[in-house]
C-alpha positions as CSV (number, residue, x, y, z in Angstrom):
1,X,110.2,104.6,100.5
2,X,111.8,105.0,96.6
3,X,110.2,104.2,94.2
4,X,112.6,101.3,93.5
5,X,112.7,99.9,96.3
6,X,109.3,99.3,96.5
7,X,109.4,97.6,93.1
8,X,111.9,95.1,94.4
9,X,109.9,95.0,97.7
10,X,106.7,93.9,95.3
11,X,108.9,91.0,93.4
12,X,110.1,89.4,97.0
13,X,107.0,89.6,98.6
14,X,104.9,87.7,95.4
15,X,108.2,85.2,95.4
16,X,108.0,84.4,99.2
17,X,104.8,84.1,99.1
18,X,104.6,81.7,95.6
19,X,107.8,79.5,97.4
20,X,104.8,79.0,100.5
21,X,102.1,77.8,98.5
22,X,104.3,75.8,96.2
23,X,101.4,73.0,95.4
24,X,100.1,76.8,93.2
25,X,103.3,77.3,91.9
26,X,104.5,73.5,90.8
27,X,100.6,72.3,88.8
28,X,101.6,74.9,85.5
29,X,104.7,73.1,85.5
30,X,103.5,70.0,86.1
31,X,100.8,70.3,83.6
32,X,103.2,71.8,80.4
33,X,105.7,68.3,81.2
34,X,102.5,66.1,80.7
35,X,101.2,68.0,78.1
36,X,104.2,67.1,76.0
37,X,104.9,63.9,77.6
38,X,101.8,62.4,76.7
39,X,101.5,63.6,72.8
40,X,104.1,60.6,71.8
41,X,101.8,58.3,73.7
42,X,99.5,59.4,71.8
43,X,100.2,59.3,68.6
44,X,102.3,56.0,68.7
45,X,106.5,55.8,68.0
46,X,106.5,57.8,64.9
47,X,110.0,60.1,65.3
48,X,109.0,61.7,62.1
49,X,106.0,63.2,62.9
50,X,106.8,64.0,66.5
51,X,109.4,65.9,65.1
52,X,107.8,68.0,62.7
53,X,104.9,68.9,65.7
54,X,107.8,70.0,68.4
55,X,107.3,73.3,68.3
56,X,104.1,73.9,67.9
57,X,103.2,71.3,70.7
58,X,105.6,72.8,73.5
59,X,104.1,76.5,72.9
60,X,101.0,75.2,73.1
61,X,101.7,73.5,76.1
62,X,103.6,76.4,77.4
63,X,100.7,78.9,76.2
64,X,97.8,76.5,78.3
65,X,100.2,76.9,81.7
66,X,100.9,80.1,81.4
67,X,96.8,81.0,81.0
68,X,96.6,78.0,84.1
69,X,99.4,80.4,86.3
70,X,97.0,83.5,85.7
71,X,94.1,83.5,88.0
72,X,96.9,83.7,90.7
73,X,98.3,87.0,89.2
74,X,95.8,89.0,91.6
75,X,93.9,87.2,93.1
76,X,95.3,86.2,96.3
77,X,95.9,90.1,97.2
78,X,92.7,90.7,96.1
79,X,90.9,88.9,98.3
80,X,93.2,89.7,101.5
81,X,92.6,93.3,100.7
82,X,96.3,94.2,99.7
83,X,95.7,95.5,96.0
84,X,93.5,98.6,97.4
85,X,96.3,98.6,99.4
86,X,98.8,98.8,97.1
87,X,96.7,101.3,94.7
88,X,96.5,103.8,97.1
89,X,100.4,103.9,97.6
90,X,101.8,106.7,96.1
91,X,104.3,104.9,94.3
92,X,102.5,104.5,89.9
93,X,100.4,101.5,90.1
94,X,101.4,100.5,86.2
95,X,105.0,100.1,87.9
96,X,103.5,98.2,90.8
97,X,101.6,95.7,88.2
98,X,104.6,95.6,86.4
99,X,106.4,94.1,89.2
100,X,103.9,92.1,90.0
101,X,104.1,90.5,86.7
102,X,107.4,89.9,87.2
103,X,107.7,88.0,89.8
104,X,104.7,86.0,88.3
105,X,107.0,85.2,85.4
106,X,110.0,84.2,87.3
107,X,108.1,81.4,88.8
108,X,105.8,80.4,85.6
109,X,107.4,81.4,83.2
110,X,111.1,80.6,84.1
111,X,110.9,76.8,84.9
112,X,109.0,76.5,81.4
113,X,111.6,77.5,79.8
114,X,114.3,75.2,82.2
115,X,112.7,72.7,81.0
116,X,111.5,72.7,77.6
117,X,115.2,72.0,76.1
118,X,114.7,68.1,77.3
119,X,111.5,68.5,76.2
120,X,112.2,69.3,72.9
121,X,114.7,66.0,72.8
122,X,111.8,64.1,74.3
123,X,109.9,65.3,70.8
124,X,113.1,64.7,68.6
125,X,113.4,68.7,68.1
126,X,116.9,68.9,66.2
127,X,119.4,70.0,68.5
128,X,120.2,73.3,66.2
129,X,116.7,74.2,67.1
130,X,117.1,74.1,71.2
131,X,118.5,77.9,71.1
132,X,115.7,79.4,68.7
133,X,113.0,77.7,71.1
134,X,114.6,79.0,74.1
135,X,115.0,82.4,72.8
136,X,111.2,82.0,71.8
137,X,109.9,81.2,74.9
138,X,112.3,84.0,76.9
139,X,110.4,86.8,74.3
140,X,107.5,85.2,74.5
141,X,105.8,83.9,77.6
142,X,107.2,87.8,79.1
143,X,104.4,88.9,76.6
144,X,102.2,85.5,77.5
145,X,102.3,87.4,81.3
146,X,101.6,91.0,80.2
147,X,98.9,90.4,77.7
148,X,97.2,88.0,80.8
149,X,97.5,90.4,83.5
150,X,95.2,93.0,81.7
151,X,92.8,90.1,81.2
152,X,93.0,89.2,85.1
153,X,92.7,92.6,86.2
154,X,88.8,92.8,84.4
155,X,88.0,89.6,85.4
156,X,89.2,89.5,89.6
157,X,86.2,91.3,90.7
158,X,83.9,88.4,89.1
159,X,83.5,85.4,91.4
160,X,83.5,82.9,88.7
161,X,85.9,84.9,85.6
162,X,88.3,81.5,84.3
163,X,85.7,81.4,81.0
164,X,85.7,85.4,80.5
165,X,89.0,85.7,81.2
166,X,90.2,82.8,78.3
167,X,87.8,84.2,76.3
168,X,89.9,87.9,76.4
169,X,93.5,86.9,76.3
170,X,93.2,83.7,74.1
171,X,93.4,85.5,71.1
172,X,95.7,88.0,72.3
173,X,98.0,85.0,72.7
174,X,97.6,84.2,69.3
175,X,100.2,85.8,67.4
176,X,103.1,84.9,69.9
177,X,102.0,81.2,69.8
178,X,102.2,82.4,65.6
179,X,105.7,83.6,65.2
180,X,107.5,81.7,68.1
181,X,105.8,78.1,67.2
182,X,107.4,79.3,62.7
183,X,110.6,80.7,64.2
184,X,111.3,77.3,66.0
185,X,110.0,74.9,63.0
186,X,112.3,77.6,60.6
187,X,115.4,76.8,62.9
188,X,114.9,73.2,62.6
189,X,115.2,72.8,59.1
190,X,118.1,74.9,59.0
191,X,116.2,78.5,57.7
192,X,117.0,82.4,59.2
193,X,114.5,83.5,61.6
194,X,115.5,87.0,62.3
195,X,111.9,88.5,61.3
196,X,110.5,86.4,63.8
197,X,113.1,86.9,66.4
198,X,112.0,90.8,65.2
199,X,108.3,90.5,66.1
200,X,108.8,88.7,69.0
201,X,111.2,90.9,70.5
202,X,108.9,94.1,69.7
203,X,106.0,92.5,71.0
204,X,107.8,92.3,74.3
205,X,108.8,96.0,74.0
206,X,105.0,96.9,73.2
207,X,103.6,95.2,76.2
208,X,106.7,96.0,78.3
209,X,105.3,99.7,77.9
210,X,102.1,99.6,76.9
211,X,100.5,96.7,79.0
212,X,100.7,97.8,82.3
213,X,98.7,100.9,81.8
214,X,95.4,99.3,80.9
215,X,96.2,96.8,84.1
216,X,96.4,99.6,86.6
217,X,93.1,101.0,85.3
218,X,91.2,98.0,85.4
219,X,92.7,96.9,88.6
220,X,91.1,100.0,89.8
221,X,87.9,99.5,88.6
222,X,87.8,96.0,89.5
223,X,87.7,97.6,93.6
224,X,85.8,100.9,93.0
């Protein structure tokens, strides 16, 4: 099997397994929706305030939803031994890790991207900011998955690694949250957002190039 076929086979396998475990796949999306819809109930009918906090609320909810789904990235493969077989295969472990991260984003990040515009309208976000919101989610949520893969790889061998995982990845998520939320907020005010989008694009490219290597190395340490 060629490397490209192995890469696509990993993605296809993870997508099939995810659709067999629909409850695990739906949980992050439901969490994302519930967090955002509870804010108007807690704050009250204050349209101006909801509009002002909408970018931050949506992005904090997306960040927490991404964290909620991280543990499933390598856990089941570690438990059934398929992760060890993957790392012992003749293919570069970093590319196989990247394939798993892509499958994870398709299952968890893409649904958030599709639902976010409806929730943004629900919070009163101006229509001129919806395109920027989608673009920041498109650029930012893969970065969350790639950074999270490193944290999961470091803690997958631990029996209770959830708290440690949160402590590892949350500080690394903060720059994405800051620039993405600021971009949406400035777009809502009719200001240019080229700088923020450029920074998010750079983060994504750096994460795509750099994150799979330490994640693969950490997985090899975890199974030894």
